Residue, then its C-alpha position, 0 to 999 in steps of 0.5 A: m586481749q593484748l596486741s601478743d595475743i593477736v599476732d606472732l610478735a616473736r616471729y614478727p615483732l614489728d618494731e623499726a628494724f622488722g619494718a624495714s626489711c618489709t618495707a625492702t620486699l614490698d619494694r621490691d616485689g610489689v607485696l608482702v605476706l606473713p604467713d601465721f602472722i595471726q596466733a592459732d587462738a586469734l585466729k579461730l576468735l576470727q573465723d567463729e566469728s565471721r563464720a557467724g556474722q556471714k547471715d548479715a553479709y550484704f553480698c551482689a556482684q557486679d560487671h565493672s572494667v578492670y580499670l574500675t573506670p566507666p565506659n570510653s565512649d573513645f573505644a570499642p566496648d571490646h576493647p580492653a579499656n570496656l571490656q566488663v569482668v564480673s566481682s560476686k561477693g558478701c560483706i559484712c561492714d565496719d559496724r559489725v565487727a565487735a569491739q572486742s575483736p581481734l580483727r578489731l584490736l588490731y585495726d586500731h592498736d597502736s603498733f600495728r598502724d605505726f609498722v602498716k605507716r613504716t611499710t608503705g611509707q605513708p606519714e598518716l594512717h586513718a578510720y574512714a568517718d563513715p562507720l561502716s568500710s574501716i574494716n570488712i569481712h568478704y565471704a566467697k562461696r562457691g562460683q564467686e571471685l573477685g574480676w580482674h582489676f587495678d586499685n585505686s588505693s596505692f596500698a591494700i591489706t588484707l588478713l585470710i581468714e578461711k580458704p576454700d578447698a579448691g579454685s580463689r586463687f590470689e593471680y596478679i602481675k606486677d605492675l603491667r601498667d604505670a597511672d602515674a604517667g598516664d600509660m593504661n597498657y591496654d594490649a597488656v591487659g588485653d594479651l591477659l583477658a584474653g587468655r595470652t599471658q599468664p598471672d603470677v599466683l600468690e600462695m597463703d593460708p588462714g592467719a595470712l596477712v598480705l599489704f599489696r600495692g594494687r594500684n599498678s598491678i594487674h589483679r583478680v581472685s578465682p572464683n572459687e571451687s568448693d564449697k567450704t567458704r572465703m572468707l577474708a578480711v580486708l583493714a583500709y586504712n586513709d592518708t587523711a582524716g574525714v574520709e567518706l566512701s562516697e555514697s553511691a559506693r557504700m550504697t554498692f557495695y554494702g547495700r546500705l549507708a550506715 
């Protein structure tokens, strides 16, 4: 299978000129959505592979703060720094993604990796050193959700494989905090969690590639309100070689170390 069998290169050439326009969009909006990035036949393969792999998914639910930090004793339990939300999903890991899967070929392809580097401004991109974390497929059944949070990484790459019939909306507010300046903007986060602020909603359909800067933009995926499982691939890179997800994080998210 060639890259042209996976990506609609006529629409998305992945060259320097196209990368420059994508960079401008990502820098301006904090998010880049490329609809129908994946060719129809390749998307069908991904859907079939993901449905077949769901039986091996590790399902779990975690309570966490939107900052993904431990409880802070300087604040009350109902302070935005400590308020708990829920994330619940299933996941299959990199070692369960076949060598000939379109996901694997896309993730490893130099042209795609160069496009991501140009778009995000990262000089280098490397796979995780551990065997689980580079490519993940997430599953959300009825009632499952991804709670409000800020990312620890500077950007995330996702590919929507299957969209449920209702719910599972990607909601966000751009630049709600400034982590580098130490401004956590607790008041605005509290307003959002209390329902006093309405977020933006990002529309996408299966086959869409999304690059999102979530370090300062709070976001969530609302509960799935249908019997169709939401399936989403996460393509994770690091800017340095040899990085592993910690053993505690792997046990929490994947239920195993290898």
